[in-house]
C-alpha positions in Angstrom: -11.7 25.7 -2.2 -14.2 23.4 -0.5 -11.8 21.7 2.0 -14.7 21.0 4.4 -16.1 18.3 2.1 -16.0 15.0 4.0 -14.4 12.1 2.1 -15.6 8.6 2.7 -14.6 5.1 1.5 -17.4 3.2 -0.3 -15.4 0.5 -2.1 -12.4 -1.8 -1.5 -10.5 -4.1 -3.9 -7.3 -6.0 -3.7 -5.1 -8.7 -5.1 -2.3 -9.7 -2.8 0.1 -12.4 -1.6 -2.7 -13.4 0.9 -5.6 -13.7 -1.5 -7.2 -12.6 -4.8 -9.7 -10.1 -3.3 -10.1 -7.6 -0.5 -12.4 -9.6 1.9 -10.2 -12.8 1.7 -7.1 -10.7 2.1 -8.5 -9.1 5.3 -9.6 -12.5 6.6 -6.1 -13.9 6.0 -4.5 -11.0 7.8 -6.8 -11.3 10.8 -5.9 -15.0 10.9 -2.1 -14.1 10.9 -1.3 -15.9 7.7 1.9 -15.3 5.8 2.0 -14.7 2.0 5.7 -15.3 1.7 6.7 -18.5 -0.1 9.7 -20.1 -1.8 9.6 -19.0 -5.5 9.1 -21.6 -8.2 12.0 -20.6 -10.4 15.8 -21.1 -10.9 16.8 -17.5 -10.4 19.0 -18.2 -7.3 21.0 -20.8 -9.2 21.0 -19.1 -12.6 21.9 -15.6 -11.4 23.5 -16.4 -8.0 20.8 -14.5 -6.1 21.0 -15.2 -2.4 17.2 -15.0 -1.8 14.9 -17.7 -2.9 11.6 -16.5 -1.6 9.1 -13.7 -1.9 5.5 -12.7 -1.1 4.2 -13.6 -4.6 0.7 -12.9 -5.8 -1.7 -15.5 -4.5 -4.1 -15.6 -7.5 -2.5 -15.4 -10.9 -4.1 -12.7 -13.1 -4.6 -15.3 -15.9 -7.3 -16.8 -13.7 -9.2 -13.5 -13.6 -8.4 -11.4 -16.7 -9.1 -12.4 -20.4 -6.0 -13.2 -22.5 -6.2 -10.1 -24.7 -6.0 -7.9 -21.5 -3.1 -9.9 -20.2 -1.2 -9.4 -23.5 -1.5 -5.6 -23.5 -0.8 -4.9 -19.8 2.2 -5.1 -17.7 1.6 -7.2 -14.5 1.5 -3.9 -12.5 -1.5 -2.8 -14.6 -3.1 -6.2 -14.4 -3.1 -6.2 -10.7 -4.5 -2.6 -10.6 -7.3 -3.5 -12.9 -8.3 -6.6 -10.9 -8.4 -4.5 -7.7 -10.1 -1.5 -9.3 -12.9 -3.6 -10.8 -13.5 -5.2 -7.4 -13.5 -1.9 -5.6 -15.9 -0.4 -8.1 -18.4 -3.3 -7.8 -18.0 -3.2 -4.0 -19.0 0.4 -4.1 -22.1 -0.5 -6.0 -20.9 0.7 -9.4 -21.8 4.3 -8.7 -23.5 6.3 -11.4 -21.3 9.4 -11.9 -20.6 11.9 -14.7 -17.2 11.1 -16.1 -16.2 14.7 -15.7 -16.8 14.3 -11.9 -14.8 11.0 -11.7 -11.1 10.8 -11.1 -8.5 8.1 -11.0 -5.2 8.1 -9.1 -3.2 4.9 -9.1 0.5 4.8 -8.4 3.4 2.5 -8.7 6.8 3.0 -7.2 8.7 1.4 -10.0 6.3 0.8 -12.9 6.4 -1.8 -15.7 9.8 -3.3 -14.8 8.8 -6.7 -16.3 7.9 -5.1 -19.7 11.1 -2.9 -19.6 13.5 -5.8 -19.0 11.6 -8.3 -21.3 11.7 -5.7 -24.0 15.5 -5.2 -23.6 16.0 -9.0 -23.7 14.0 -9.2 -27.0 16.0 -6.3 -28.5 19.4 -7.9 -27.6 18.4 -11.5 -28.6 16.1 -11.0 -31.5 16.4 -7.5 -32.9 14.4 -4.3 -33.0 11.7 -5.7 -35.3 10.6 -8.1 -32.6 10.0 -5.5 -29.9 6.3 -5.3 -29.2 4.6 -2.1 -30.4 2.8 -1.8 -27.1 6.0 -1.8 -25.1 6.0 1.8 -24.1 2.3 2.0 -23.1 2.9 -1.1 -21.0 6.1 0.0 -19.2 5.2 3.6 -18.4 4.4 4.2 -14.7 1.1 5.7 -15.5 -0.1 2.7 -17.5 -2.2 1.3 -14.5 -4.1 4.5 -13.9 -4.6 5.0 -17.7 -6.3 1.6 -17.9 -8.3 2.3 -14.9 -9.5 5.7 -16.2 -10.4 4.0 -19.5 -12.3 1.3 -17.6 -14.6 3.7 -15.8 -14.5 6.8 -18.1 -12.7 8.9 -15.5 -12.3 12.4 -17.0 -11.7 14.6 -14.0 -8.1 13.6 -14.1 -5.9 10.5 -14.1 -2.8 10.7 -12.1 0.1 8.5 -11.0 2.3 10.0 -8.3 5.6 8.3 -7.8 7.2 8.4 -4.3 8.7 4.9 -4.0 7.2 3.0 -1.1 4.9 5.9 -0.2 3.3 6.0 -3.7 0.1 4.1 -2.9 -0.7 6.2 0.2 0.2 9.5 -1.6 -2.2 8.5 -4.4 -5.0 8.2 -1.9 -4.0 11.5 -0.4 -4.2 13.1 -3.8 -7.6 11.5 -4.4 -8.8 13.0 -1.1 -7.7 16.4 -2.3 -9.4 16.0 -5.6 -12.7 15.6 -3.8 -12.1 18.3 -1.3 -11.2 20.9 -3.8 -14.3 20.2 -6.0 -12.6 18.5 -8.9 -14.4 15.2 -8.5 -17.2 13.6 -6.6 -15.8 10.1 -6.9 -12.1 9.0 -7.2 -10.8 5.5 -7.8 -7.4 5.4 -6.1 -4.7 3.1 -4.8 -1.3 1.5 -5.6 0.2 -1.4 -7.5 3.5 -3.1 -7.9 4.9 -6.1 -9.8 8.7 -6.2 -9.2 9.3 -9.8 -8.3 11.8 -10.2 -11.1 15.5 -11.3 -10.8 17.0 -7.9 -11.4 15.1 -5.9 -8.7 15.6 -8.8 -6.3 19.4 -8.8 -7.0 19.5 -5.1 -6.5 17.7 -5.2 -3.2 20.1 -8.0 -2.2 23.1 -5.9 -3.2 21.8 -3.1 -0.8 21.4 -5.6 2.0 17.8 -4.8 2.6 16.1 -8.2 2.0 15.8 -10.9 4.6 17.9 -14.0 3.9 15.8 -16.5 5.8 15.5 -18.9 2.9 14.7 -21.8 5.2 11.7 -20.0 6.8 9.9 -17.7 4.2 6.7 -17.4 6.3 8.7 -16.3 9.3 11.1 -14.0 7.5 9.2 -10.7 7.8 9.5 -9.9 11.5 9.0 -6.2 12.3 10.2 -5.2 15.8 11.7 -8.6 16.5 15.3 -8.5 17.8 16.3 -10.9 15.1 14.8 -9.0 12.1 17.2 -9.0 9.1 15.3 -7.2 6.4 12.1 -7.0 4.4 10.4 -9.6 2.2 9.6 -8.2 -1.3 5.9 -8.5 -2.2 3.6 -7.7 -5.1 -0.1 -6.9 -5.7 -2.5 -4.0 -5.7 -5.1 -2.3 -3.6 -7.7 0.2 -4.7 -10.3 2.2 -2.8 -13.3 4.1 -4.1 -13.5 7.5 -2.4 -16.6 9.8 -2.6 -17.7 13.0 -1.1 -20.0 12.3 1.8 -22.8 14.1 0.1 -22.5 12.0 -3.1 -22.4 8.8 -1.1 -25.4 9.8 0.9 -27.4 10.9 -2.1 -27.2 7.4 -3.6 -27.5 5.5 -0.3 -24.1 4.0 -0.5 -22.6 1.8 2.2 -19.7 3.7 3.9 -16.7 1.9 5.5 -15.0 4.9 7.1 -13.9 8.5 6.5 -10.5 9.5 5.3 -10.2 12.6 7.4 -6.6 13.7 7.2 -3.6 13.8 5.0 0.0 14.7 6.0 2.9 15.0 3.7 6.6 15.8 4.3 10.0 15.0 2.9 13.2 14.3 4.9 15.8 15.9 2.5 18.2 13.7 4.4 19.4 10.6 2.4 18.3 8.8 -0.8 17.4 5.5 1.1 17.8 6.0 4.9 15.2 7.9 7.0 16.2 10.8 9.0 17.3 9.1 12.3 15.6 11.9 14.3 12.3 11.1 12.4 11.6 14.8 11.9 9.8 14.2 8.5 7.8 11.3 9.9 6.8 13.5 12.9 5.8 16.3 10.6 3.7 14.1 8.4 1.7 12.6 11.3 1.2 16.0 12.9 -0.1 17.5 9.7 -2.4 14.6 9.1 -3.9 14.9 12.6 -4.3 18.6 12.3 -5.9 18.2 8.9 -8.3 15.7 10.4 -9.0 17.8 13.5 -8.1 14.8 15.6 -6.4 14.8 19.0 -3.8 12.3 20.0 -6.3 10.8 22.6 -8.6 9.8 19.7 -5.9 7.7 17.9 -6.5 4.1 18.9 -4.7 2.3 16.1 -1.7 2.7 13.8 -0.8 0.6 10.8 2.9 1.1 10.7 5.2 1.3 7.7 7.4 -1.2 9.6 9.3 -3.1 6.9 11.3 -5.3 9.2 14.6 -3.4 9.0 16.9 -2.7 12.0 16.9 1.1 11.7 13.6 1.9 10.1 11.2 0.1 12.5 12.5 1.9 15.6 12.7 5.3 14.0 9.0 5.1 13.2 8.0 4.1 16.8 10.1 6.9 18.2 8.3 9.3 15.9 5.0 8.0 17.0 5.8 8.6 20.6 7.0 12.1 19.8 3.7 12.9 18.2 1.3 11.2 20.6 3.3 11.4 23.8 1.7 9.5 26.7 -1.4 8.9 24.5 0.8 6.3 22.7 0.2 3.9 25.6 -3.4 3.2 24.5 -2.6 2.8 20.8 -2.7 -0.6 19.1 0.2 -0.9 16.6 0.0 -3.4 13.7 2.8 -4.2 11.2 1.0 -6.0 8.5 4.0 -6.4 6.3 4.9 -9.3 8.6 2.1 -11.1 6.6 2.0 -9.5 3.2 5.6 -8.7 2.6 6.5 -5.2 1.3 4.4 -4.3 -1.8 6.6 -1.2 -2.4 4.4 1.2 -4.4 1.3 -0.8 -3.5 2.0 -1.1 0.2 0.5 2.2 1.4 -2.7 1.5 -0.5 -3.1 -2.0 1.0 -2.2 -0.8 4.5 -4.8 2.1 4.1 -7.3 -0.6 3.2 -6.4 -2.4 6.3 -6.7 0.7 8.4 -10.2 1.3 6.9 -11.3 -2.2 7.7 -9.8 -2.0 11.3 -11.8 1.2 12.0 -14.9 -0.2 10.3 -14.8 -3.6 12.2 -13.0 -2.3 15.3 -10.3 -4.9 15.0 -6.6 -4.2 14.7 -4.9 -6.9 12.7 -2.0 -8.8 14.3 1.8 -8.6 13.7 3.2 -12.1 13.3 6.8 -13.5 13.7 7.7 -11.3 16.8 9.2 -13.9 19.1 11.4 -11.4 21.0 10.1 -7.8 20.8 12.9 -5.2 20.5 13.4 -3.7 24.0 13.5 -0.2 22.3 9.9 -0.7 20.9 7.9 2.2 22.3 4.4 1.5 21.1 2.1 -1.4 22.3 2.2 -4.0 19.6 -0.7 -6.3 18.4 0.9 -9.7 18.3 -0.4 -12.9 16.8 -4.1 -12.3 17.2 -6.3 -9.3 16.4 -7.0 -6.7 19.1 -10.4 -5.2 19.8 -10.7 -1.4 19.3 -13.0 0.7 21.5 -16.5 1.9 20.8 -17.3 5.5 20.1 -15.4 7.9 17.8 -12.0 6.6 17.0 -9.2 7.3 14.6 -6.4 5.4 13.0 -3.2 6.4 11.3 -1.6 4.7 8.3 2.1 5.5 7.8 4.0 5.1 4.6 7.6 6.1 4.0 9.6 5.8 0.8 13.1 5.9 -0.6 14.0 9.5 -1.2 12.6 10.7 2.1 8.9 10.7 1.2 6.6 10.6 4.2 2.8 10.1 4.1 0.4 9.8 7.0 -3.3 9.3 6.5 -6.0 9.5 9.2 -9.0 7.2 9.1 -12.0 7.9 11.3 -15.2 6.0 11.8 -18.2 7.0 9.6 
């Protein structure tokens, strides 16, 4: 094992509800823009779905990808390819032996559009009309398979599935691939394309979505006393990770280091977090220990913060348990207030935000918090970005998923 190998970020890519690339997404987040909008469809009337809005993708893949690729990829793979190609170019298209190149791209749900469209075709038109590419399109590893084919990644192509923690866990696995010597470069991230009437109806049935149809842009409001649920989103974010040695040898621009990974599982409930936050605490403590970072070094946290009554405050209590009085100098951001919840893509996008925050020393804002919950225990960045201090700093990105999955990643300055 070569666990001492430093892992750095050299490329960023994204397609999100805010914009069609990473720099524009980051700029929109700093400006406090919302990607939530009323959907242009008849689903609410046709299926009696009580929610009429979502954080839909800003730039349609048809504007970026050629038609043959569109036809053979589920939207989840389309988003991943757009983000991966941008990240690869942003990293300077590194020259690397395919056997030293890995890919880890996760999705929490996979090709739901392909699955349900295929079922509709079977029912309405018969088995002979089902597309022969249906299975390669619907499988959850389809996005990473296409990414690995794109760049010739032969060190391993992996797709970890841990619900809303999937994207962050993919990045954690990418870090491990470099640390243990399997790869010098890893393309990793998360993607999701679930804005379809069935998943929306299912989330409505579980009473987890906001019902603010009259105010989509103001619906995702983490930590506000009037929060009433999350806003479903879609998109992808991909990072290019490299060993510090490999990046230095080719003179690559480095955004930040990914210094710590912490994983845990609640073993408590299939959807609800442990109210004591023990798993979240364990994940953060493990990530900090892995990074060799003290609580006093943590100046920023990008919270999981989905805008649910229970989840938001459980996380902030966990943060204070981990950091104690050092919590008072942390700047907390809840970027789902702008992007909505990208499910399996959320952890990757929010890691990208944490990397940019450390690199530019700016914590993005949380919008829509008119009345902060009096039980909020961490200083919240509201409405406008907050400056982060000079010197050596660290940030944490938290991602938690149905099933009790907890992932914390520590980002430090390069």
